[in-house]
Each structure stands twice: as C-alpha cells, then as structure tokens.
C-alpha positions in Angstrom: 0.0 0.0 0.1 1.5 3.2 -1.1 2.4 5.7 1.7 1.0 9.3 1.4 2.4 12.2 3.2 0.1 13.7 5.7 -0.8 17.4 5.0 -0.5 18.0 8.8 2.9 16.5 9.1 4.9 19.8 9.1 2.4 22.2 10.5 3.8 22.2 14.0 7.4 23.2 12.9 5.9 25.8 10.8 3.9 27.3 13.5 6.8 27.5 15.9 8.9 29.2 13.2 6.2 31.8 12.8 6.1 32.3 16.5 9.7 32.9 16.6 9.8 35.4 13.9 6.8 37.3 15.5 8.6 37.5 18.9 11.9 38.6 17.2 10.0 41.3 15.3 8.3 42.7 18.5 11.8 42.8 20.3 13.2 44.6 17.5 10.4 47.1 17.5 10.6 47.7 21.2 14.4 48.3 21.0 14.1 50.6 18.1 11.3 52.7 19.8 13.4 52.8 23.0 16.4 54.1 21.0 14.3 56.7 19.4 12.9 57.8 22.9 9.3 57.1 22.3 9.0 53.9 24.4 8.0 53.1 27.0 5.9 56.3 27.8 5.4 55.5 31.4 8.9 55.0 32.1 10.0 58.2 30.2 7.5 60.3 32.2 8.9 58.8 35.6 12.4 59.6 34.4 11.6 63.1 33.5 10.0 64.0 36.7 12.2 61.9 38.8 15.6 63.0 37.4 14.9 66.5 36.0 12.8 67.8 39.1 14.2 65.5 41.8 16.4 68.4 43.1 13.4 70.8 43.8 11.7 69.6 47.0 14.9 68.9 48.9 16.1 72.5 47.8 12.8 74.0 49.0 13.1 72.2 52.2 16.8 73.4 52.8 15.7 77.1 51.9 12.9 76.8 54.5 15.6 75.8 57.1 17.8 78.5 56.0 15.1 81.1 56.4 14.5 79.7 59.9 18.3 80.1 60.7 18.0 83.7 59.4 15.0 84.3 61.9 17.1 82.9 64.7 20.1 85.1 63.9 17.6 88.1 63.6 16.2 87.5 67.1 19.7 87.0 68.6 20.8 90.3 67.1 17.9 92.1 68.4 18.5 90.8 71.9 22.3 91.7 71.6 21.6 95.3 70.9 23.7 97.5 73.4 25.9 94.5 74.3 29.5 93.6 73.4 28.2 91.0 71.0 26.0 93.4 69.0 28.2 93.7 66.0 29.2 90.1 66.0 25.4 89.1 65.9 24.9 91.6 63.0 27.7 90.0 61.2 26.1 86.6 61.6 22.9 87.6 60.2 24.8 88.9 57.2 26.4 85.7 56.5 23.3 83.8 56.9 21.3 86.2 54.6 24.1 85.8 52.0 23.8 82.0 52.2 19.9 82.2 51.8 20.1 84.7 48.7 22.8 82.5 47.0 20.5 79.4 47.5 17.5 81.3 46.1 19.6 82.3 43.1 20.6 78.7 42.5 17.1 77.3 42.9 15.7 79.8 40.2 18.5 79.2 37.9 17.9 75.5 38.0 14.1 75.9 37.5 14.5 78.3 34.6 17.0 76.1 32.8 14.6 73.2 32.7 11.8 75.3 31.7 13.7 76.8 28.9 14.6 73.3 27.7 10.8 72.6 27.3 10.6 70.4 30.3 7.1 70.7 32.1 7.2 71.8 35.6 5.2 69.6 38.2 2.6 71.7 40.1 4.1 70.9 43.4 7.4 72.5 42.3 7.5 76.2 43.0 8.4 78.3 39.9 10.5 80.7 42.1 11.9 80.6 45.6 10.7 82.9 48.1 12.7 86.2 48.4 14.1 86.7 51.9 11.8 89.5 52.8 8.6 87.3 52.2 10.4 84.2 53.8 11.0 86.4 56.8 7.3 87.3 57.0 6.3 83.5 56.7 8.9 82.0 59.0 9.9 84.7 61.6 7.6 85.3 64.6 7.2 88.8 65.9 10.3 89.8 67.8 10.4 91.8 71.0 13.7 93.4 71.9 15.3 92.1 75.1 16.8 94.8 77.2 20.6 94.3 78.1 21.6 93.0 81.5 22.0 95.7 84.0 25.0 94.1 85.8 27.9 92.0 84.7 27.3 88.4 84.4 28.4 86.5 87.6 30.8 83.6 87.5 29.2 80.3 87.0 28.9 78.0 90.0 32.0 75.7 90.1 30.3 73.0 92.2 26.9 72.6 90.6 25.8 69.1 89.9 22.7 67.6 88.4 20.5 69.3 90.9 20.7 73.1 91.5 19.9 75.4 94.3 18.1 78.7 93.8 21.3 80.7 93.8 22.9 78.4 91.1 19.8 78.7 88.9 20.1 82.4 89.1 23.7 82.4 88.1 22.9 80.0 85.1 20.1 82.4 84.1 22.4 85.4 84.2 25.0 83.4 82.1 22.4 82.7 79.6 21.6 86.4 79.2 18.2 86.6 81.1 17.6 90.2 82.1 16.7 90.4 85.7 13.8 92.6 85.1 10.0 92.4 85.1 8.7 90.4 82.2 11.9 88.4 82.0 13.7 86.3 84.5 11.6 87.0 87.6 8.6 85.4 85.6 10.8 82.6 84.0 12.1 81.8 87.3 8.6 80.9 88.5 8.1 78.9 85.3 11.3 76.9 85.9 10.1 76.2 89.4 6.8 75.0 88.2 8.1 73.0 85.2 11.0 71.4 87.1 10.3 71.5 90.9 13.4 69.6 91.8 15.6 72.1 89.5 17.0 68.8 87.9 19.1 69.8 85.0 18.4 66.4 83.4 14.5 66.4 83.5 13.0 64.7 80.7 9.1 64.6 80.4 8.6 61.7 77.9 4.8 62.3 77.9 5.2 65.5 75.8 5.0 65.3 72.0 8.1 65.5 69.6 10.1 63.2 71.9 9.3 65.0 75.2 10.5 68.1 76.8 14.0 68.8 78.2 15.8 70.4 80.9 15.1 73.3 83.4 12.8 75.1 81.0 11.2 71.9 79.7 11.5 72.8 76.0 9.8 70.6 73.5 11.6 68.5 71.0 14.7 69.6 69.1 13.3 72.5 67.1 13.6 75.2 69.6 17.3 74.4 70.1 17.8 74.3 66.2 16.0 77.5 65.6 17.8 79.2 68.4 21.2 78.2 66.9 21.9 76.0 69.8 23.0 72.2 69.9 20.4 69.9 70.7 23.0 67.5 72.0 23.7 70.2 74.8 20.0 70.4 75.7 20.7 69.4 79.2 23.3 72.0 79.8 21.7 74.7 82.1 23.2 77.7 80.1 22.2 76.2 76.8 18.6 75.3 78.0 18.0 78.7 79.6 19.5 80.7 76.6 17.3 78.6 74.2 14.3 79.5 76.5 15.3 83.2 76.3 15.2 83.0 72.6 11.8 81.6 72.6 10.6 84.2 75.0 12.2 86.8 72.8 10.8 85.9 69.4 7.3 85.3 70.9 7.3 88.4 72.9 5.6 87.1 76.0 4.9 84.0 78.1 1.8 81.9 78.1 -0.6 80.8 75.4 1.4 80.7 72.1 4.2 82.1 74.0 5.0 78.8 75.5 4.7 77.2 79.0 1.0 77.6 78.9 0.0 75.7 82.1 2.7 77.1 84.3 2.2 80.8 83.0 -1.6 80.3 83.7 -0.9 79.0 87.2 1.2 82.0 88.0 -1.0 84.4 86.2 1.9 85.3 83.9 1.2 86.7 80.4 
C-alpha cells in the first residue's frame, strides 16, 4: 500500500517558526522605539519628573531651614543690641542672609534652565523661591527686643551638679543672658520652678510630644534648640537650656498661650 504524506505533518514546526519570527520582530520594534526615545511612555515620564525635578523639593526644604536660621539670627541680633556682641550678631545675620540669597539664585536658575529646555514643571514644584523678605514674613515670629543686662554676668557655680539651688539657677540664668527685670527672669524663674520643681538639669518629660520636653525650661523636641542656633546635644546644659528659653521668650514676645509654658504661666497668672 503506497504511503502518502500527511498534510498536517509539518504544521507544528511551521507554527513554531512563525511564532519565533513574531517574537523577534516585536523585540526589535521595542528596541528601536526605545532608542528613538518614544517607548515606553510611562518609564519616560517617571524619568523626566524623577531625574529632572528631583532636586526641587529637597532644595525648597533646605531654603525653609535656611530662612529659619536667619530668623534665629535676627532674634539673637535684636537681643544683643547694646551689648558687646551687637556687631558680632549683626555679622552673623549677614552671613546667613548671603547664604539664603545664594540658594535662592541657584534654585531659580535650575528651574529656569529646565523650563527653557521645554521640560514641564510639576505643579508641586514652585516656579521661584521665596525672596528673603517674604520668607521672613512666613517663618519669623514677631520679635520683642530683649533689654541688656543691668549688671555684669556673675561667675558660673563651680560645684553645681545635676540638681541646682536657687542661687545656682540664678547664676546660670544670668550667664544665659536673662535680664533680671520684670517680664523676663523673675517670671521665667517661677515657670522653671513650676516645670521642674526639683531643679533637675536632666529632667525629661517623655509624655510631651516631639520626643518629650527637656531640661530646666522643659523645652519641647529639638526644634527650639535648632531655631535658636543651639546644639540639641547640649539640651541638658543649664546655660544652653535657659538661653534657648530666652530665645523663645524673645521671638514670641510674651509668656503663656502661644508664647509657651501655657500651664505654668496660667498657674502664676503670667502673660
């Protein structure tokens, strides 16, 4: 009986060959499109906004921090008027102002270069950085001038340990720059005795927000120290702690309410 070739005998190999050619063609198209910069669209968009504008938000955050540093320097300069540190504090303000303005120019230059290149600016990226005068309005609280000390700063107590006496507390307050005049140290002294009855320089109230409150003046978190130009690592140092409290009282202009130490100020009837 003669053998006849089945018409389906070579169908499977031919089908596999066609599939291989199809896969090769699609891969070539994708490679060509990628080389031309048209594929893939989603990856292209992510690259554009991630790479081209990735600098913007960190730069704005740093500008905000720089503005706060200027505010702190402004407050310290105001409180140093009439003291030996007046010109030094003014010079410190000038340095920080120069740094802020330089960062503003750099940010604006980076944004303009990308826009001029036809790159779309995301809505969350500011078109220009805040000029210093507007940044001061946004970040600087109303400042009240601190009068100079009426007498020379006494020597710091040489034998003070973790727990202080009232005399040692007064000496540290004077060293921190607190004026011994109505509206300043007499009221703050009462607040310290309310906040830290034991006069424990290492006092730490962990129930307060932002990591708790620290030291004689029970200052919340690290931000008061940073804005006052002080080291948070030195938060339990009596002079640093009280000097930061003086900065806070100075920039806010009063005790109590938004001036800080609300409960103790209310207890003593201090504004």
